[in-house]
VEXDREN-2710 file (C-alpha; in Angstrom, 1 decimal):
% VEXDREN-2710
k/r/px/py/pz
1/UNK/-48.7/213.2/-53.7
2/UNK/-49.5/209.6/-54.9
3/UNK/-46.2/209.5/-56.7
4/UNK/-44.3/210.4/-53.5
5/UNK/-46.2/207.7/-51.5
6/UNK/-45.2/205.1/-54.1
7/UNK/-41.6/206.3/-54.2
8/UNK/-40.7/205.5/-50.6
9/UNK/-41.7/201.7/-50.6
10/UNK/-40.0/201.3/-54.0
11/UNK/-36.7/202.7/-52.7
12/UNK/-36.9/200.4/-49.6
13/UNK/-37.4/197.5/-51.9
14/UNK/-34.5/198.5/-54.2
15/UNK/-32.2/199.0/-51.2
16/UNK/-33.0/195.6/-49.8
17/UNK/-32.5/193.8/-53.1
18/UNK/-29.3/195.6/-53.8
19/UNK/-27.8/194.6/-50.4
20/UNK/-27.8/198.2/-49.1
21/UNK/-30.2/197.5/-46.3
22/UNK/-28.7/196.9/-42.9
23/UNK/-27.7/193.2/-42.5
24/UNK/-29.2/191.1/-39.7
25/UNK/-27.1/190.8/-36.6
26/UNK/-24.9/187.7/-36.8
27/UNK/-25.6/184.9/-34.4
28/UNK/-23.2/184.6/-31.5
29/UNK/-20.4/182.1/-31.7
30/UNK/-20.7/179.3/-29.2
31/UNK/-17.8/177.9/-27.3
32/UNK/-17.5/174.5/-25.7
33/UNK/-15.2/174.4/-22.7
34/UNK/-13.4/171.4/-21.3
35/UNK/-13.1/170.5/-17.6
36/UNK/-10.5/172.5/-15.6
37/UNK/-7.1/170.9/-15.5
38/UNK/-7.9/168.2/-18.1
39/UNK/-5.1/165.7/-18.8
40/UNK/-5.0/165.5/-22.6
41/UNK/-2.2/163.0/-22.7
42/UNK/-2.7/160.6/-25.5
43/UNK/-5.2/163.0/-27.2
44/UNK/-5.1/165.2/-30.3
45/UNK/-7.4/168.0/-31.3
46/UNK/-8.8/168.9/-34.7
47/UNK/-10.8/172.1/-34.9
48/UNK/-12.5/174.0/-37.8
49/UNK/-13.0/177.3/-36.0
50/UNK/-10.1/177.4/-33.5
51/UNK/-9.0/176.4/-30.0
52/UNK/-8.0/178.4/-26.9
53/UNK/-5.8/176.6/-24.4
54/UNK/-5.2/178.2/-21.0
55/UNK/-4.2/177.6/-17.4
56/UNK/-6.7/175.6/-15.4
57/UNK/-7.1/178.4/-12.8
58/UNK/-8.6/180.8/-15.4
59/UNK/-12.3/181.3/-16.0
60/UNK/-13.3/180.2/-19.6
61/UNK/-14.9/182.7/-21.9
62/UNK/-18.7/182.7/-22.3
63/UNK/-18.7/183.7/-25.9
64/UNK/-16.1/183.9/-28.7
65/UNK/-15.6/185.3/-32.1
66/UNK/-14.1/183.4/-35.1
67/UNK/-10.4/183.9/-35.6
68/UNK/-9.3/185.1/-39.1
69/UNK/-7.2/182.8/-41.1
70/UNK/-5.3/185.8/-42.5
71/UNK/-1.7/185.4/-41.4
72/UNK/-1.3/189.1/-40.6
73/UNK/-4.3/189.4/-38.3
74/UNK/-5.4/186.3/-36.5
75/UNK/-5.8/187.3/-32.9
76/UNK/-8.7/186.3/-30.8
77/UNK/-10.0/189.0/-28.4
78/UNK/-12.4/186.9/-26.4
79/UNK/-10.2/185.3/-23.9
80/UNK/-10.9/183.9/-20.4
81/UNK/-12.3/186.8/-18.3
82/UNK/-10.3/186.1/-15.1
83/UNK/-6.7/186.5/-16.0
84/UNK/-3.6/186.4/-13.9
85/UNK/-0.9/187.9/-16.2
86/UNK/2.5/186.3/-16.6
87/UNK/5.4/188.6/-16.2
88/UNK/8.7/187.0/-17.4
89/UNK/11.8/189.1/-18.0
90/UNK/13.7/186.0/-18.9
91/UNK/11.7/185.1/-22.0
92/UNK/9.3/182.4/-23.2
93/UNK/9.4/179.0/-25.0
94/UNK/6.6/177.2/-26.8
95/UNK/6.8/173.6/-28.0
96/UNK/4.1/171.6/-29.7
97/UNK/3.5/168.7/-32.1
98/UNK/1.2/169.0/-35.0
99/UNK/0.3/167.7/-38.4
100/UNK/-0.8/170.2/-41.1
101/UNK/-1.3/170.6/-44.8
102/UNK/1.6/172.7/-46.3
103/UNK/-0.7/173.5/-49.2
104/UNK/-2.8/175.7/-47.0
105/UNK/-0.1/178.3/-46.4
106/UNK/0.0/181.0/-45.2
107/UNK/-1.6/180.2/-41.8
108/UNK/-1.0/180.9/-38.1
109/UNK/0.3/178.0/-36.0
110/UNK/-0.3/179.7/-32.7
111/UNK/-0.7/183.1/-30.9
112/UNK/0.5/183.3/-27.3
113/UNK/-1.4/185.9/-25.1
114/UNK/-3.5/187.1/-28.0
115/UNK/-5.3/189.9/-26.2
116/UNK/-2.4/191.6/-24.5
117/UNK/1.2/191.0/-25.8
118/UNK/0.7/188.6/-28.7
119/UNK/3.6/186.4/-29.8
120/UNK/2.5/184.8/-33.1
121/UNK/4.2/182.1/-35.2
122/UNK/3.0/181.9/-38.8
123/UNK/3.9/179.7/-41.7
124/UNK/4.1/181.6/-44.9
125/UNK/5.7/179.0/-47.1
126/UNK/6.9/175.4/-46.8
127/UNK/9.5/175.4/-44.1
128/UNK/9.5/179.2/-43.7
129/UNK/8.0/181.0/-40.8
130/UNK/7.3/184.5/-39.4
131/UNK/7.6/185.3/-35.7
132/UNK/6.1/188.6/-34.5
133/UNK/5.1/190.2/-31.2
134/UNK/3.1/193.1/-32.7
135/UNK/-0.4/193.0/-34.0
136/UNK/0.6/195.4/-36.8
137/UNK/3.4/193.2/-38.1
138/UNK/6.1/195.8/-37.4
139/UNK/8.3/193.3/-35.5
140/UNK/8.3/190.4/-38.0
141/UNK/11.4/188.3/-38.1
142/UNK/11.8/185.5/-40.6
143/UNK/12.9/182.1/-39.3
144/UNK/14.0/179.2/-41.6
145/UNK/14.9/176.1/-39.6
146/UNK/17.2/174.5/-42.2
147/UNK/20.3/173.9/-40.2
148/UNK/20.9/170.3/-39.1
149/UNK/21.5/170.4/-35.3
150/UNK/21.1/166.7/-34.4
151/UNK/21.1/163.4/-36.2
152/UNK/17.7/162.3/-37.4
153/UNK/16.1/159.4/-35.5
154/UNK/13.3/157.2/-36.8
155/UNK/10.6/159.3/-38.5
156/UNK/7.3/159.9/-36.9
157/UNK/3.9/161.3/-37.9
158/UNK/4.3/164.6/-35.9
159/UNK/6.2/167.8/-36.8
160/UNK/7.8/168.9/-33.6
161/UNK/8.2/172.7/-33.3
162/UNK/9.8/174.8/-30.6
163/UNK/10.2/178.6/-30.4
164/UNK/12.4/180.2/-27.9
165/UNK/12.7/183.9/-27.1
166/UNK/15.4/185.2/-24.8
167/UNK/14.3/188.6/-23.5
168/UNK/17.7/189.3/-21.8
169/UNK/19.7/188.8/-25.0
170/UNK/16.9/190.0/-27.3
171/UNK/17.1/187.0/-29.6
172/UNK/14.7/184.4/-30.9
173/UNK/15.2/181.0/-32.5
174/UNK/13.1/178.2/-33.9
175/UNK/13.5/174.4/-34.0
176/UNK/11.6/172.1/-36.3
177/UNK/12.3/168.4/-35.7
178/UNK/16.1/168.1/-35.8
179/UNK/16.7/171.3/-37.6
180/UNK/17.2/174.8/-36.2
181/UNK/17.1/178.4/-37.6
182/UNK/19.8/180.9/-36.9
183/UNK/19.4/183.0/-33.8
184/UNK/17.9/186.4/-34.8
185/UNK/17.9/189.7/-33.0
186/UNK/14.4/191.1/-32.4
187/UNK/13.6/194.5/-33.7
188/UNK/12.2/195.5/-30.3
189/UNK/12.6/193.8/-27.0
190/UNK/9.8/191.4/-26.1
191/UNK/9.0/190.8/-22.4
192/UNK/6.1/188.4/-22.0
193/UNK/3.7/190.1/-19.7
194/UNK/0.4/188.7/-21.0
195/UNK/-2.0/186.0/-20.0
196/UNK/-1.1/182.3/-20.1
197/UNK/-3.3/181.6/-23.1
198/UNK/-2.5/180.1/-26.5
199/UNK/-4.9/180.5/-29.4
200/UNK/-4.7/178.0/-32.3
201/UNK/-6.7/178.8/-35.4
202/UNK/-8.6/176.1/-37.2
203/UNK/-5.9/175.1/-39.7
204/UNK/-6.1/171.8/-41.6
205/UNK/-4.4/169.3/-39.2
206/UNK/-4.1/168.2/-35.6
207/UNK/-2.3/169.5/-32.5
208/UNK/-1.0/167.7/-29.4
209/UNK/1.6/167.9/-26.6
210/UNK/1.6/171.6/-26.2
211/UNK/4.1/172.9/-23.6
212/UNK/4.9/176.5/-22.5
213/UNK/7.8/177.7/-20.3
214/UNK/8.5/181.3/-18.9
215/UNK/12.1/181.1/-19.9
216/UNK/14.2/180.3/-23.1
217/UNK/14.9/176.6/-23.3
218/UNK/18.5/175.4/-23.6
219/UNK/19.6/173.3/-26.5
220/UNK/19.6/170.2/-24.3
221/UNK/16.0/170.9/-23.2
222/UNK/14.8/171.4/-26.8
223/UNK/16.6/168.2/-27.7
224/UNK/14.9/166.4/-24.8
225/UNK/11.5/167.5/-26.2
226/UNK/12.4/166.5/-29.8
227/UNK/13.7/163.0/-29.0
228/UNK/11.2/162.0/-26.3
229/UNK/8.1/160.1/-27.2
230/UNK/4.8/162.0/-27.1
231/UNK/4.1/163.2/-23.5
232/UNK/7.4/161.9/-22.1
233/UNK/9.3/165.2/-22.3
234/UNK/9.5/167.6/-19.3
235/UNK/6.2/169.5/-18.9
236/UNK/6.0/173.2/-19.3
237/UNK/6.0/175.2/-16.1
238/UNK/3.3/177.7/-17.4
239/UNK/1.1/175.5/-19.7
240/UNK/1.3/171.7/-20.0
241/UNK/-0.8/169.2/-22.0
242/UNK/-1.1/167.0/-18.9
243/UNK/-3.1/169.7/-17.0
244/UNK/-4.8/172.3/-19.2
245/UNK/-8.2/173.9/-19.9
246/UNK/-9.6/174.5/-23.4
247/UNK/-12.4/176.1/-25.3
248/UNK/-13.4/175.1/-28.8
249/UNK/-15.1/177.5/-31.2
250/UNK/-17.7/175.7/-33.2
251/UNK/-17.2/172.1/-34.0
252/UNK/-14.0/170.2/-32.9
253/UNK/-12.8/166.7/-32.5
254/UNK/-10.9/165.3/-29.4
255/UNK/-9.6/161.8/-30.1
256/UNK/-6.8/159.4/-29.5
257/UNK/-3.5/160.3/-31.2
258/UNK/-2.4/158.2/-34.2
259/UNK/0.0/156.2/-32.1
260/UNK/-2.7/155.1/-29.8
261/UNK/-5.2/154.3/-32.6
262/UNK/-2.5/152.1/-34.2
263/UNK/-2.4/149.9/-31.1
264/UNK/-6.1/149.3/-31.1
265/UNK/-7.6/146.2/-32.8
266/UNK/-9.5/146.7/-36.0
267/UNK/-13.3/146.3/-35.9
268/UNK/-15.2/144.6/-38.7
269/UNK/-18.4/146.3/-37.7
270/UNK/-20.2/147.5/-40.9
271/UNK/-17.0/146.7/-42.7
272/UNK/-15.6/150.1/-41.9
273/UNK/-12.5/149.0/-40.0
274/UNK/-12.9/151.8/-37.4
275/UNK/-10.8/151.5/-34.3
276/UNK/-12.5/150.7/-31.1
277/UNK/-11.2/150.1/-27.6
278/UNK/-12.9/148.2/-24.8
279/UNK/-16.2/148.7/-26.6
280/UNK/-15.9/152.5/-26.7
281/UNK/-15.5/154.8/-29.6
282/UNK/-12.0/156.3/-29.8
283/UNK/-13.3/159.5/-31.3
284/UNK/-15.0/162.1/-29.2
285/UNK/-16.7/164.8/-31.2
286/UNK/-17.2/168.1/-29.4
287/UNK/-19.7/170.6/-30.8
288/UNK/-20.3/174.1/-29.8
289/UNK/-23.5/174.8/-31.6
290/UNK/-25.0/174.5/-35.1
291/UNK/-22.7/176.8/-36.9
292/UNK/-23.0/176.9/-40.6
293/UNK/-20.0/177.1/-42.9
END
């Protein structure tokens, strides 16, 4: 009898030490939301855990889960809880400017309408991309924007990317700076009928000037976005950087874009040379809780 009594606590101890015991419940992920209809003109975002950007008339999520960096499955299911779906039979276009580390490939640049009809763009190699509208990866098409479409102007810090999907013709195309991919037929027709939400995982880099339209842009419209200065191109009619709501998962940084920082006088305070403007810090850290790496 005594042996049986000793056996039970010993087994519990062994299971705990071996990792077989039930793990503690993970702490909830905290999100920090921005004001409704914020004008982010002149701002860029750096995020370690990810960003959700959505229409100002949507209600922000109260909690969120981390987004996987795996390029096959990086969809966030915790989206704004009051959603007016977009239903566009014409197609959709997404343009944005970003900086990123090519050495971190593969990674997801963005997922449009992640909880309903996800359209995801992923970079799997330097200059090579995958576009899909199926969470299982059955609709992947490979896009390589290596065809020179326009003459190159002066270089800038941002990589400008546009993706257009024509639902009526069932084709997609990608533009990167002044290059384009060939037009590719989709394996299955994509009709955007999801929520006007873009999810951007926490890749190494910054994002700015996001625009979304509910139709495929023409070449002239793409060209206008590419050659225009930041925030000078025509705004998206679904989502626009000049009036948008956002949620950060974990820690994030909202600060002036590089072009604005370059215009600001240097400060000799503490010998750091950090940029300051009118006595105010140009960097605005945003934290969503004390999340450990």
